[in-house]
mmJSON file of the N, C-alpha and C atoms, coordinates in Angstrom:
{"data_MODEL":{"atom_site":{
"group_PDB":["ATOM","ATOM","ATOM","ATOM","ATOM","ATOM","ATOM","ATOM","ATOM","ATOM","ATOM","ATOM","ATOM","ATOM","ATOM","ATOM","ATOM","ATOM","ATOM","ATOM","ATOM","ATOM","ATOM","ATOM","ATOM","ATOM","ATOM","ATOM","ATOM","ATOM","ATOM","ATOM","ATOM","ATOM","ATOM","ATOM","ATOM","ATOM","ATOM","ATOM","ATOM","ATOM","ATOM","ATOM","ATOM","ATOM","ATOM","ATOM","ATOM","ATOM","ATOM","ATOM","ATOM","ATOM","ATOM","ATOM","ATOM","ATOM","ATOM","ATOM","ATOM","ATOM","ATOM","ATOM","ATOM","ATOM","ATOM","ATOM","ATOM","ATOM","ATOM","ATOM","ATOM","ATOM","ATOM","ATOM","ATOM","ATOM","ATOM","ATOM","ATOM","ATOM","ATOM","ATOM","ATOM","ATOM","ATOM","ATOM","ATOM","ATOM","ATOM","ATOM","ATOM","ATOM","ATOM","ATOM","ATOM","ATOM","ATOM","ATOM","ATOM","ATOM","ATOM","ATOM","ATOM","ATOM","ATOM","ATOM","ATOM","ATOM","ATOM","ATOM","ATOM","ATOM","ATOM","ATOM","ATOM","ATOM","ATOM","ATOM","ATOM","ATOM","ATOM","ATOM","ATOM","ATOM","ATOM","ATOM","ATOM","ATOM","ATOM","ATOM","ATOM","ATOM","ATOM","ATOM","ATOM","ATOM","ATOM","ATOM","ATOM","ATOM","ATOM","ATOM","ATOM","ATOM","ATOM","ATOM","ATOM","ATOM","ATOM","ATOM","ATOM","ATOM","ATOM","ATOM","ATOM","ATOM","ATOM","ATOM","ATOM","ATOM","ATOM","ATOM","ATOM","ATOM","ATOM","ATOM","ATOM","ATOM","ATOM","ATOM","ATOM","ATOM","ATOM","ATOM","ATOM","ATOM","ATOM","ATOM","ATOM","ATOM","ATOM","ATOM","ATOM","ATOM","ATOM","ATOM","ATOM","ATOM","ATOM","ATOM","ATOM","ATOM","ATOM","ATOM","ATOM","ATOM","ATOM","ATOM","ATOM","ATOM","ATOM","ATOM","ATOM","ATOM","ATOM","ATOM","ATOM","ATOM","ATOM","ATOM","ATOM","ATOM","ATOM","ATOM","ATOM","ATOM","ATOM","ATOM","ATOM","ATOM","ATOM","ATOM","ATOM","ATOM","ATOM","ATOM","ATOM","ATOM","ATOM","ATOM","ATOM","ATOM","ATOM","ATOM","ATOM"],
"id":[1,2,3,4,5,6,7,8,9,10,11,12,13,14,15,16,17,18,19,20,21,22,23,24,25,26,27,28,29,30,31,32,33,34,35,36,37,38,39,40,41,42,43,44,45,46,47,48,49,50,51,52,53,54,55,56,57,58,59,60,61,62,63,64,65,66,67,68,69,70,71,72,73,74,75,76,77,78,79,80,81,82,83,84,85,86,87,88,89,90,91,92,93,94,95,96,97,98,99,100,101,102,103,104,105,106,107,108,109,110,111,112,113,114,115,116,117,118,119,120,121,122,123,124,125,126,127,128,129,130,131,132,133,134,135,136,137,138,139,140,141,142,143,144,145,146,147,148,149,150,151,152,153,154,155,156,157,158,159,160,161,162,163,164,165,166,167,168,169,170,171,172,173,174,175,176,177,178,179,180,181,182,183,184,185,186,187,188,189,190,191,192,193,194,195,196,197,198,199,200,201,202,203,204,205,206,207,208,209,210,211,212,213,214,215,216,217,218,219,220,221,222,223,224,225,226,227,228,229,230,231,232,233,234,235,236,237],
"type_symbol":["N","C","C","N","C","C","N","C","C","N","C","C","N","C","C","N","C","C","N","C","C","N","C","C","N","C","C","N","C","C","N","C","C","N","C","C","N","C","C","N","C","C","N","C","C","N","C","C","N","C","C","N","C","C","N","C","C","N","C","C","N","C","C","N","C","C","N","C","C","N","C","C","N","C","C","N","C","C","N","C","C","N","C","C","N","C","C","N","C","C","N","C","C","N","C","C","N","C","C","N","C","C","N","C","C","N","C","C","N","C","C","N","C","C","N","C","C","N","C","C","N","C","C","N","C","C","N","C","C","N","C","C","N","C","C","N","C","C","N","C","C","N","C","C","N","C","C","N","C","C","N","C","C","N","C","C","N","C","C","N","C","C","N","C","C","N","C","C","N","C","C","N","C","C","N","C","C","N","C","C","N","C","C","N","C","C","N","C","C","N","C","C","N","C","C","N","C","C","N","C","C","N","C","C","N","C","C","N","C","C","N","C","C","N","C","C","N","C","C","N","C","C","N","C","C","N","C","C","N","C","C","N","C","C","N","C","C"],
"label_atom_id":["N","CA","C","N","CA","C","N","CA","C","N","CA","C","N","CA","C","N","CA","C","N","CA","C","N","CA","C","N","CA","C","N","CA","C","N","CA","C","N","CA","C","N","CA","C","N","CA","C","N","CA","C","N","CA","C","N","CA","C","N","CA","C","N","CA","C","N","CA","C","N","CA","C","N","CA","C","N","CA","C","N","CA","C","N","CA","C","N","CA","C","N","CA","C","N","CA","C","N","CA","C","N","CA","C","N","CA","C","N","CA","C","N","CA","C","N","CA","C","N","CA","C","N","CA","C","N","CA","C","N","CA","C","N","CA","C","N","CA","C","N","CA","C","N","CA","C","N","CA","C","N","CA","C","N","CA","C","N","CA","C","N","CA","C","N","CA","C","N","CA","C","N","CA","C","N","CA","C","N","CA","C","N","CA","C","N","CA","C","N","CA","C","N","CA","C","N","CA","C","N","CA","C","N","CA","C","N","CA","C","N","CA","C","N","CA","C","N","CA","C","N","CA","C","N","CA","C","N","CA","C","N","CA","C","N","CA","C","N","CA","C","N","CA","C","N","CA","C","N","CA","C","N","CA","C","N","CA","C","N","CA","C","N","CA","C","N","CA","C","N","CA","C","N","CA","C"],
"label_alt_id":[null,null,null,null,null,null,null,null,null,null,null,null,null,null,null,null,null,null,null,null,null,null,null,null,null,null,null,null,null,null,null,null,null,null,null,null,null,null,null,null,null,null,null,null,null,null,null,null,null,null,null,null,null,null,null,null,null,null,null,null,null,null,null,null,null,null,null,null,null,null,null,null,null,null,null,null,null,null,null,null,null,null,null,null,null,null,null,null,null,null,null,null,null,null,null,null,null,null,null,null,null,null,null,null,null,null,null,null,null,null,null,null,null,null,null,null,null,null,null,null,null,null,null,null,null,null,null,null,null,null,null,null,null,null,null,null,null,null,null,null,null,null,null,null,null,null,null,null,null,null,null,null,null,null,null,null,null,null,null,null,null,null,null,null,null,null,null,null,null,null,null,null,null,null,null,null,null,null,null,null,null,null,null,null,null,null,null,null,null,null,null,null,null,null,null,null,null,null,null,null,null,null,null,null,null,null,null,null,null,null,null,null,null,null,null,null,null,null,null,null,null,null,null,null,null,null,null,null,null,null,null,null,null,null,null,null,null],
"label_comp_id":["VAL","VAL","VAL","GLU","GLU","GLU","THR","THR","THR","LEU","LEU","LEU","VAL","VAL","VAL","ALA","ALA","ALA","ALA","ALA","ALA","VAL","VAL","VAL","PRO","PRO","PRO","GLY","GLY","GLY","TRP","TRP","TRP","LEU","LEU","LEU","ALA","ALA","ALA","ALA","ALA","ALA","LEU","LEU","LEU","ALA","ALA","ALA","LEU","LEU","LEU","VAL","VAL","VAL","SER","SER","SER","VAL","VAL","VAL","THR","THR","THR","ASP","ASP","ASP","ALA","ALA","ALA","ILE","ILE","ILE","ALA","ALA","ALA","THR","THR","THR","CYS","CYS","CYS","PRO","PRO","PRO","GLU","GLU","GLU","SER","SER","SER","LEU","LEU","LEU","ALA","ALA","ALA","ARG","ARG","ARG","ARG","ARG","ARG","HIS","HIS","HIS","ALA","ALA","ALA","GLU","GLU","GLU","ARG","ARG","ARG","LEU","LEU","LEU","GLY","GLY","GLY","LEU","LEU","LEU","GLN","GLN","GLN","VAL","VAL","VAL","LEU","LEU","LEU","LYS","LYS","LYS","ALA","ALA","ALA","ASP","ASP","ASP","PHE","PHE","PHE","GLU","GLU","GLU","MET","MET","MET","TRP","TRP","TRP","SER","SER","SER","PHE","PHE","PHE","ASP","ASP","ASP","ILE","ILE","ILE","ARG","ARG","ARG","ALA","ALA","ALA","VAL","VAL","VAL","ARG","ARG","ARG","ARG","ARG","ARG","GLU","GLU","GLU","ASP","ASP","ASP","VAL","VAL","VAL","ASP","ASP","ASP","PRO","PRO","PRO","GLY","GLY","GLY","VAL","VAL","VAL","ASP","ASP","ASP","TRP","TRP","TRP","PHE","PHE","PHE","LEU","LEU","LEU","ASP","ASP","ASP","LEU","LEU","LEU","VAL","VAL","VAL","ARG","ARG","ARG","ASP","ASP","ASP","ALA","ALA","ALA","VAL","VAL","VAL","ARG","ARG","ARG"],
"label_asym_id":["A","A","A","A","A","A","A","A","A","A","A","A","A","A","A","A","A","A","A","A","A","A","A","A","A","A","A","A","A","A","A","A","A","A","A","A","A","A","A","A","A","A","A","A","A","A","A","A","A","A","A","A","A","A","A","A","A","A","A","A","A","A","A","A","A","A","A","A","A","A","A","A","A","A","A","A","A","A","A","A","A","A","A","A","A","A","A","A","A","A","A","A","A","A","A","A","A","A","A","A","A","A","A","A","A","A","A","A","A","A","A","A","A","A","A","A","A","A","A","A","A","A","A","A","A","A","A","A","A","A","A","A","A","A","A","A","A","A","A","A","A","A","A","A","A","A","A","A","A","A","A","A","A","A","A","A","A","A","A","A","A","A","A","A","A","A","A","A","A","A","A","A","A","A","A","A","A","A","A","A","A","A","A","A","A","A","A","A","A","A","A","A","A","A","A","A","A","A","A","A","A","A","A","A","A","A","A","A","A","A","A","A","A","A","A","A","A","A","A","A","A","A","A","A","A","A","A","A","A","A","A","A","A","A","A","A","A"],
"label_entity_id":["1","1","1","1","1","1","1","1","1","1","1","1","1","1","1","1","1","1","1","1","1","1","1","1","1","1","1","1","1","1","1","1","1","1","1","1","1","1","1","1","1","1","1","1","1","1","1","1","1","1","1","1","1","1","1","1","1","1","1","1","1","1","1","1","1","1","1","1","1","1","1","1","1","1","1","1","1","1","1","1","1","1","1","1","1","1","1","1","1","1","1","1","1","1","1","1","1","1","1","1","1","1","1","1","1","1","1","1","1","1","1","1","1","1","1","1","1","1","1","1","1","1","1","1","1","1","1","1","1","1","1","1","1","1","1","1","1","1","1","1","1","1","1","1","1","1","1","1","1","1","1","1","1","1","1","1","1","1","1","1","1","1","1","1","1","1","1","1","1","1","1","1","1","1","1","1","1","1","1","1","1","1","1","1","1","1","1","1","1","1","1","1","1","1","1","1","1","1","1","1","1","1","1","1","1","1","1","1","1","1","1","1","1","1","1","1","1","1","1","1","1","1","1","1","1","1","1","1","1","1","1","1","1","1","1","1","1"],
"label_seq_id":[1,1,1,2,2,2,3,3,3,4,4,4,5,5,5,6,6,6,7,7,7,8,8,8,9,9,9,10,10,10,11,11,11,12,12,12,13,13,13,14,14,14,15,15,15,16,16,16,17,17,17,18,18,18,19,19,19,20,20,20,21,21,21,22,22,22,23,23,23,24,24,24,25,25,25,26,26,26,27,27,27,28,28,28,29,29,29,30,30,30,31,31,31,32,32,32,33,33,33,34,34,34,35,35,35,36,36,36,37,37,37,38,38,38,39,39,39,40,40,40,41,41,41,42,42,42,43,43,43,44,44,44,45,45,45,46,46,46,47,47,47,48,48,48,49,49,49,50,50,50,51,51,51,52,52,52,53,53,53,54,54,54,55,55,55,56,56,56,57,57,57,58,58,58,59,59,59,60,60,60,61,61,61,62,62,62,63,63,63,64,64,64,65,65,65,66,66,66,67,67,67,68,68,68,69,69,69,70,70,70,71,71,71,72,72,72,73,73,73,74,74,74,75,75,75,76,76,76,77,77,77,78,78,78,79,79,79],
"pdbx_PDB_ins_code":[null,null,null,null,null,null,null,null,null,null,null,null,null,null,null,null,null,null,null,null,null,null,null,null,null,null,null,null,null,null,null,null,null,null,null,null,null,null,null,null,null,null,null,null,null,null,null,null,null,null,null,null,null,null,null,null,null,null,null,null,null,null,null,null,null,null,null,null,null,null,null,null,null,null,null,null,null,null,null,null,null,null,null,null,null,null,null,null,null,null,null,null,null,null,null,null,null,null,null,null,null,null,null,null,null,null,null,null,null,null,null,null,null,null,null,null,null,null,null,null,null,null,null,null,null,null,null,null,null,null,null,null,null,null,null,null,null,null,null,null,null,null,null,null,null,null,null,null,null,null,null,null,null,null,null,null,null,null,null,null,null,null,null,null,null,null,null,null,null,null,null,null,null,null,null,null,null,null,null,null,null,null,null,null,null,null,null,null,null,null,null,null,null,null,null,null,null,null,null,null,null,null,null,null,null,null,null,null,null,null,null,null,null,null,null,null,null,null,null,null,null,null,null,null,null,null,null,null,null,null,null,null,null,null,null,null,null],
"Cartn_x":[-17.865,-17.284,-16.953,-15.934,-15.865,-15.438,-15.86,-15.939,-15.186,-14.004,-13.64,-14.222,-14.868,-15.61,-14.592,-13.788,-13.064,-12.038,-10.792,-9.436,-9.627,-9.349,-9.38,-8.305,-7.937,-6.658,-6.759,-7.995,-7.991,-9.476,-9.463,-10.602,-11.859,-11.683,-12.884,-13.541,-12.764,-13.135,-13.841,-13.359,-14.153,-15.485,-15.38,-16.762,-18.035,-17.237,-17.847,-18.711,-17.783,-18.188,-19.319,-19.19,-20.169,-21.621,-21.365,-22.572,-23.448,-23.0,-23.934,-23.965,-23.604,-23.601,-24.1,-24.118,-24.62,-23.0,-21.928,-20.855,-20.531,-19.548,-19.215,-17.718,-17.476,-15.931,-15.557,-14.197,-13.605,-12.614,-12.676,-12.141,-11.861,-11.296,-11.104,-12.37,-12.962,-14.31,-14.42,-13.399,-13.642,-13.764,-13.32,-13.433,-14.857,-15.369,-16.758,-17.452,-17.578,-18.493,-18.493,-17.347,-17.183,-18.065,-18.096,-18.54,-19.98,-20.473,-21.614,-22.76,-23.277,-24.354,-24.433,-23.436,-23.226,-23.526,-22.843,-23.072,-24.007,-24.658,-25.914,-25.234,-24.079,-23.603,-24.372,-24.232,-24.447,-23.272,-22.873,-21.598,-21.756,-20.936,-21.239,-20.089,-20.107,-18.789,-18.45,-17.396,-17.157,-17.144,-17.852,-17.962,-16.824,-15.797,-14.278,-13.494,-12.152,-11.244,-10.173,-9.882,-9.317,-7.628,-7.001,-5.501,-4.787,-3.588,-2.754,-1.372,-0.38,1.068,1.711,2.895,4.153,4.642,5.03,5.777,7.242,8.523,9.618,10.45,10.972,11.858,13.266,14.181,15.783,16.443,17.344,17.967,19.371,20.058,21.583,21.624,23.191,22.957,23.319,23.46,23.762,22.364,22.713,21.581,21.125,19.447,18.974,17.537,17.37,16.247,15.15,15.03,13.979,13.676,14.532,14.037,13.433,14.053,13.575,12.088,11.807,10.546,9.618,9.931,8.943,8.664,9.865,9.443,8.524,8.571,7.919,6.176,6.044,4.822,4.282,5.055,4.582,4.194,5.063,4.726,3.506,3.297,1.793,0.591,0.956,-0.184,-0.41,0.258,-0.097,-0.425,-0.378,-0.641,-2.112],
"Cartn_y":[84.175,85.163,86.48,86.984,88.147,89.365,90.563,91.526,92.84,93.38,94.412,95.765,96.307,97.583,98.789,98.912,99.646,99.549,100.258,100.28,101.592,101.64,102.889,103.008,104.149,104.49,104.161,103.875,103.604,102.798,102.309,101.563,102.307,103.49,104.358,104.765,104.928,105.224,104.148,103.148,101.562,101.578,101.892,101.825,102.82,103.996,104.91,104.605,103.732,103.384,102.322,101.584,100.333,100.852,101.988,102.574,103.283,103.624,104.208,103.47,102.318,101.225,99.919,99.109,97.688,96.848,97.395,96.925,96.308,95.473,94.782,95.082,95.128,94.986,94.148,93.853,92.846,94.093,94.081,94.8,94.145,94.701,94.368,94.404,93.46,93.436,94.743,94.781,95.963,97.403,97.589,98.857,98.837,97.844,97.575,98.065,97.465,97.547,99.056,99.565,100.907,101.713,101.661,102.664,102.096,100.649,100.273,101.026,101.292,102.135,103.596,104.592,105.61,105.628,104.667,104.487,103.623,102.882,102.04,100.771,100.074,98.954,97.976,96.732,95.386,94.554,94.242,93.599,91.949,91.236,89.769,89.152,87.878,87.129,86.46,86.611,85.932,84.467,84.011,82.508,81.975,82.512,82.111,82.562,81.646,82.01,83.27,84.238,85.193,84.755,85.535,85.231,85.711,85.308,85.83,86.02,86.736,86.848,86.921,86.628,86.944,88.198,88.843,89.859,89.585,90.211,90.055,91.151,91.21,92.495,92.066,92.686,92.636,93.847,93.704,94.992,94.699,95.796,95.537,94.892,94.743,93.85,94.949,96.209,97.548,97.612,98.003,98.291,99.519,99.723,101.013,100.944,101.838,102.047,102.29,103.092,103.379,102.348,101.4,100.227,99.174,99.176,98.374,98.518,99.912,100.487,100.088,100.207,100.086,98.477,97.643,96.1,95.733,96.558,96.153,96.384,97.491,97.872,97.03,96.643,95.694,94.371,93.782,92.766,92.775,93.846,93.88,93.922,94.688,94.773,93.445,92.319,91.272,89.973,90.314,89.116,89.279],
"Cartn_z":[-5.154,-5.914,-5.227,-4.98,-4.391,-5.205,-4.919,-5.635,-4.904,-5.051,-4.549,-5.006,-4.109,-4.206,-4.323,-3.254,-3.005,-2.065,-2.311,-1.43,-0.712,0.567,1.114,2.303,2.475,3.235,4.852,5.248,6.855,6.98,8.38,8.761,8.889,9.333,9.421,8.101,7.139,5.813,5.266,5.327,5.247,5.95,7.312,8.037,7.512,7.181,6.568,5.139,4.505,2.962,3.18,3.934,4.52,4.888,5.765,6.277,5.314,4.165,3.171,1.852,1.984,0.571,0.992,0.146,0.416,0.469,0.596,0.468,1.945,2.265,3.448,3.733,4.607,5.093,6.157,6.18,7.243,8.038,9.349,10.112,11.522,12.546,13.899,14.37,15.165,15.509,16.731,17.219,18.488,17.862,16.731,15.995,15.386,14.743,14.375,15.575,16.615,17.597,18.02,18.285,18.855,17.98,16.592,15.603,15.174,15.422,15.179,15.28,16.475,16.677,16.023,16.254,15.447,14.05,13.15,11.777,11.27,12.362,11.936,11.348,11.877,11.199,11.931,11.28,11.742,12.092,13.108,13.193,13.158,12.206,12.031,12.362,12.729,12.841,11.346,11.051,9.617,9.845,8.733,8.552,7.9,7.917,7.35,8.163,7.994,8.923,8.324,8.952,8.346,8.399,7.42,7.179,8.28,8.444,9.496,8.792,9.589,9.032,10.224,9.848,10.813,10.935,11.948,12.13,12.182,11.651,11.895,12.179,13.107,13.359,13.399,12.632,12.572,13.154,14.004,14.375,14.668,14.791,15.076,16.537,16.599,18.137,19.209,18.72,19.874,20.539,21.915,22.644,22.326,22.177,21.631,22.631,23.536,24.296,23.51,22.547,21.635,20.862,20.25,19.595,20.509,21.808,22.67,22.963,23.28,23.407,22.219,21.095,20.172,19.828,20.12,19.773,20.901,22.329,23.263,22.963,22.26,21.923,20.791,19.871,19.056,19.385,20.309,21.161,21.599,22.402,23.308,22.415,21.063,20.099,19.492,19.386,18.63,19.733,21.0,22.025,22.184],
"occupancy":[1.0,1.0,1.0,1.0,1.0,1.0,1.0,1.0,1.0,1.0,1.0,1.0,1.0,1.0,1.0,1.0,1.0,1.0,1.0,1.0,1.0,1.0,1.0,1.0,1.0,1.0,1.0,1.0,1.0,1.0,1.0,1.0,1.0,1.0,1.0,1.0,1.0,1.0,1.0,1.0,1.0,1.0,1.0,1.0,1.0,1.0,1.0,1.0,1.0,1.0,1.0,1.0,1.0,1.0,1.0,1.0,1.0,1.0,1.0,1.0,1.0,1.0,1.0,1.0,1.0,1.0,1.0,1.0,1.0,1.0,1.0,1.0,1.0,1.0,1.0,1.0,1.0,1.0,1.0,1.0,1.0,1.0,1.0,1.0,1.0,1.0,1.0,1.0,1.0,1.0,1.0,1.0,1.0,1.0,1.0,1.0,1.0,1.0,1.0,1.0,1.0,1.0,1.0,1.0,1.0,1.0,1.0,1.0,1.0,1.0,1.0,1.0,1.0,1.0,1.0,1.0,1.0,1.0,1.0,1.0,1.0,1.0,1.0,1.0,1.0,1.0,1.0,1.0,1.0,1.0,1.0,1.0,1.0,1.0,1.0,1.0,1.0,1.0,1.0,1.0,1.0,1.0,1.0,1.0,1.0,1.0,1.0,1.0,1.0,1.0,1.0,1.0,1.0,1.0,1.0,1.0,1.0,1.0,1.0,1.0,1.0,1.0,1.0,1.0,1.0,1.0,1.0,1.0,1.0,1.0,1.0,1.0,1.0,1.0,1.0,1.0,1.0,1.0,1.0,1.0,1.0,1.0,1.0,1.0,1.0,1.0,1.0,1.0,1.0,1.0,1.0,1.0,1.0,1.0,1.0,1.0,1.0,1.0,1.0,1.0,1.0,1.0,1.0,1.0,1.0,1.0,1.0,1.0,1.0,1.0,1.0,1.0,1.0,1.0,1.0,1.0,1.0,1.0,1.0,1.0,1.0,1.0,1.0,1.0,1.0,1.0,1.0,1.0,1.0,1.0,1.0,1.0,1.0,1.0,1.0,1.0,1.0],
"B_iso_or_equiv":[0.0,0.0,0.0,0.0,0.0,0.0,0.0,0.0,0.0,0.0,0.0,0.0,0.0,0.0,0.0,0.0,0.0,0.0,0.0,0.0,0.0,0.0,0.0,0.0,0.0,0.0,0.0,0.0,0.0,0.0,0.0,0.0,0.0,0.0,0.0,0.0,0.0,0.0,0.0,0.0,0.0,0.0,0.0,0.0,0.0,0.0,0.0,0.0,0.0,0.0,0.0,0.0,0.0,0.0,0.0,0.0,0.0,0.0,0.0,0.0,0.0,0.0,0.0,0.0,0.0,0.0,0.0,0.0,0.0,0.0,0.0,0.0,0.0,0.0,0.0,0.0,0.0,0.0,0.0,0.0,0.0,0.0,0.0,0.0,0.0,0.0,0.0,0.0,0.0,0.0,0.0,0.0,0.0,0.0,0.0,0.0,0.0,0.0,0.0,0.0,0.0,0.0,0.0,0.0,0.0,0.0,0.0,0.0,0.0,0.0,0.0,0.0,0.0,0.0,0.0,0.0,0.0,0.0,0.0,0.0,0.0,0.0,0.0,0.0,0.0,0.0,0.0,0.0,0.0,0.0,0.0,0.0,0.0,0.0,0.0,0.0,0.0,0.0,0.0,0.0,0.0,0.0,0.0,0.0,0.0,0.0,0.0,0.0,0.0,0.0,0.0,0.0,0.0,0.0,0.0,0.0,0.0,0.0,0.0,0.0,0.0,0.0,0.0,0.0,0.0,0.0,0.0,0.0,0.0,0.0,0.0,0.0,0.0,0.0,0.0,0.0,0.0,0.0,0.0,0.0,0.0,0.0,0.0,0.0,0.0,0.0,0.0,0.0,0.0,0.0,0.0,0.0,0.0,0.0,0.0,0.0,0.0,0.0,0.0,0.0,0.0,0.0,0.0,0.0,0.0,0.0,0.0,0.0,0.0,0.0,0.0,0.0,0.0,0.0,0.0,0.0,0.0,0.0,0.0,0.0,0.0,0.0,0.0,0.0,0.0,0.0,0.0,0.0,0.0,0.0,0.0,0.0,0.0,0.0,0.0,0.0,0.0],
"pdbx_formal_charge":[null,null,null,null,null,null,null,null,null,null,null,null,null,null,null,null,null,null,null,null,null,null,null,null,null,null,null,null,null,null,null,null,null,null,null,null,null,null,null,null,null,null,null,null,null,null,null,null,null,null,null,null,null,null,null,null,null,null,null,null,null,null,null,null,null,null,null,null,null,null,null,null,null,null,null,null,null,null,null,null,null,null,null,null,null,null,null,null,null,null,null,null,null,null,null,null,null,null,null,null,null,null,null,null,null,null,null,null,null,null,null,null,null,null,null,null,null,null,null,null,null,null,null,null,null,null,null,null,null,null,null,null,null,null,null,null,null,null,null,null,null,null,null,null,null,null,null,null,null,null,null,null,null,null,null,null,null,null,null,null,null,null,null,null,null,null,null,null,null,null,null,null,null,null,null,null,null,null,null,null,null,null,null,null,null,null,null,null,null,null,null,null,null,null,null,null,null,null,null,null,null,null,null,null,null,null,null,null,null,null,null,null,null,null,null,null,null,null,null,null,null,null,null,null,null,null,null,null,null,null,null,null,null,null,null,null,null],
"auth_seq_id":[1,1,1,2,2,2,3,3,3,4,4,4,5,5,5,6,6,6,7,7,7,8,8,8,9,9,9,10,10,10,11,11,11,12,12,12,13,13,13,14,14,14,15,15,15,16,16,16,17,17,17,18,18,18,19,19,19,20,20,20,21,21,21,22,22,22,23,23,23,24,24,24,25,25,25,26,26,26,27,27,27,28,28,28,29,29,29,30,30,30,31,31,31,32,32,32,33,33,33,34,34,34,35,35,35,36,36,36,37,37,37,38,38,38,39,39,39,40,40,40,41,41,41,42,42,42,43,43,43,44,44,44,45,45,45,46,46,46,47,47,47,48,48,48,49,49,49,50,50,50,51,51,51,52,52,52,53,53,53,54,54,54,55,55,55,56,56,56,57,57,57,58,58,58,59,59,59,60,60,60,61,61,61,62,62,62,63,63,63,64,64,64,65,65,65,66,66,66,67,67,67,68,68,68,69,69,69,70,70,70,71,71,71,72,72,72,73,73,73,74,74,74,75,75,75,76,76,76,77,77,77,78,78,78,79,79,79],
"auth_comp_id":["VAL","VAL","VAL","GLU","GLU","GLU","THR","THR","THR","LEU","LEU","LEU","VAL","VAL","VAL","ALA","ALA","ALA","ALA","ALA","ALA","VAL","VAL","VAL","PRO","PRO","PRO","GLY","GLY","GLY","TRP","TRP","TRP","LEU","LEU","LEU","ALA","ALA","ALA","ALA","ALA","ALA","LEU","LEU","LEU","ALA","ALA","ALA","LEU","LEU","LEU","VAL","VAL","VAL","SER","SER","SER","VAL","VAL","VAL","THR","THR","THR","ASP","ASP","ASP","ALA","ALA","ALA","ILE","ILE","ILE","ALA","ALA","ALA","THR","THR","THR","CYS","CYS","CYS","PRO","PRO","PRO","GLU","GLU","GLU","SER","SER","SER","LEU","LEU","LEU","ALA","ALA","ALA","ARG","ARG","ARG","ARG","ARG","ARG","HIS","HIS","HIS","ALA","ALA","ALA","GLU","GLU","GLU","ARG","ARG","ARG","LEU","LEU","LEU","GLY","GLY","GLY","LEU","LEU","LEU","GLN","GLN","GLN","VAL","VAL","VAL","LEU","LEU","LEU","LYS","LYS","LYS","ALA","ALA","ALA","ASP","ASP","ASP","PHE","PHE","PHE","GLU","GLU","GLU","MET","MET","MET","TRP","TRP","TRP","SER","SER","SER","PHE","PHE","PHE","ASP","ASP","ASP","ILE","ILE","ILE","ARG","ARG","ARG","ALA","ALA","ALA","VAL","VAL","VAL","ARG","ARG","ARG","ARG","ARG","ARG","GLU","GLU","GLU","ASP","ASP","ASP","VAL","VAL","VAL","ASP","ASP","ASP","PRO","PRO","PRO","GLY","GLY","GLY","VAL","VAL","VAL","ASP","ASP","ASP","TRP","TRP","TRP","PHE","PHE","PHE","LEU","LEU","LEU","ASP","ASP","ASP","LEU","LEU","LEU","VAL","VAL","VAL","ARG","ARG","ARG","ASP","ASP","ASP","ALA","ALA","ALA","VAL","VAL","VAL","ARG","ARG","ARG"],
"auth_asym_id":["A","A","A","A","A","A","A","A","A","A","A","A","A","A","A","A","A","A","A","A","A","A","A","A","A","A","A","A","A","A","A","A","A","A","A","A","A","A","A","A","A","A","A","A","A","A","A","A","A","A","A","A","A","A","A","A","A","A","A","A","A","A","A","A","A","A","A","A","A","A","A","A","A","A","A","A","A","A","A","A","A","A","A","A","A","A","A","A","A","A","A","A","A","A","A","A","A","A","A","A","A","A","A","A","A","A","A","A","A","A","A","A","A","A","A","A","A","A","A","A","A","A","A","A","A","A","A","A","A","A","A","A","A","A","A","A","A","A","A","A","A","A","A","A","A","A","A","A","A","A","A","A","A","A","A","A","A","A","A","A","A","A","A","A","A","A","A","A","A","A","A","A","A","A","A","A","A","A","A","A","A","A","A","A","A","A","A","A","A","A","A","A","A","A","A","A","A","A","A","A","A","A","A","A","A","A","A","A","A","A","A","A","A","A","A","A","A","A","A","A","A","A","A","A","A","A","A","A","A","A","A","A","A","A","A","A","A"],
"auth_atom_id":["N","CA","C","N","CA","C","N","CA","C","N","CA","C","N","CA","C","N","CA","C","N","CA","C","N","CA","C","N","CA","C","N","CA","C","N","CA","C","N","CA","C","N","CA","C","N","CA","C","N","CA","C","N","CA","C","N","CA","C","N","CA","C","N","CA","C","N","CA","C","N","CA","C","N","CA","C","N","CA","C","N","CA","C","N","CA","C","N","CA","C","N","CA","C","N","CA","C","N","CA","C","N","CA","C","N","CA","C","N","CA","C","N","CA","C","N","CA","C","N","CA","C","N","CA","C","N","CA","C","N","CA","C","N","CA","C","N","CA","C","N","CA","C","N","CA","C","N","CA","C","N","CA","C","N","CA","C","N","CA","C","N","CA","C","N","CA","C","N","CA","C","N","CA","C","N","CA","C","N","CA","C","N","CA","C","N","CA","C","N","CA","C","N","CA","C","N","CA","C","N","CA","C","N","CA","C","N","CA","C","N","CA","C","N","CA","C","N","CA","C","N","CA","C","N","CA","C","N","CA","C","N","CA","C","N","CA","C","N","CA","C","N","CA","C","N","CA","C","N","CA","C","N","CA","C","N","CA","C","N","CA","C","N","CA","C","N","CA","C","N","CA","C","N","CA","C"],
"pdbx_PDB_model_num":[1,1,1,1,1,1,1,1,1,1,1,1,1,1,1,1,1,1,1,1,1,1,1,1,1,1,1,1,1,1,1,1,1,1,1,1,1,1,1,1,1,1,1,1,1,1,1,1,1,1,1,1,1,1,1,1,1,1,1,1,1,1,1,1,1,1,1,1,1,1,1,1,1,1,1,1,1,1,1,1,1,1,1,1,1,1,1,1,1,1,1,1,1,1,1,1,1,1,1,1,1,1,1,1,1,1,1,1,1,1,1,1,1,1,1,1,1,1,1,1,1,1,1,1,1,1,1,1,1,1,1,1,1,1,1,1,1,1,1,1,1,1,1,1,1,1,1,1,1,1,1,1,1,1,1,1,1,1,1,1,1,1,1,1,1,1,1,1,1,1,1,1,1,1,1,1,1,1,1,1,1,1,1,1,1,1,1,1,1,1,1,1,1,1,1,1,1,1,1,1,1,1,1,1,1,1,1,1,1,1,1,1,1,1,1,1,1,1,1,1,1,1,1,1,1,1,1,1,1,1,1,1,1,1,1,1,1]
}}}
């Protein structure tokens, strides 16, 4: 049975909450490891499969260098 303790506006707020309570949080491993020592966190591998989702981008056919740049950033982030 899972219980939602809090919904927070960002990852760092979640890590700060975990550091002073008995709550746990799921977050990107690299973020947790980066802040673990300073916040006194124990980083554990989840024993369940995390959900995933598809990102879809729809655009006009017109060439737009700004949109191309943004889509390249998104592609790099999810690889």
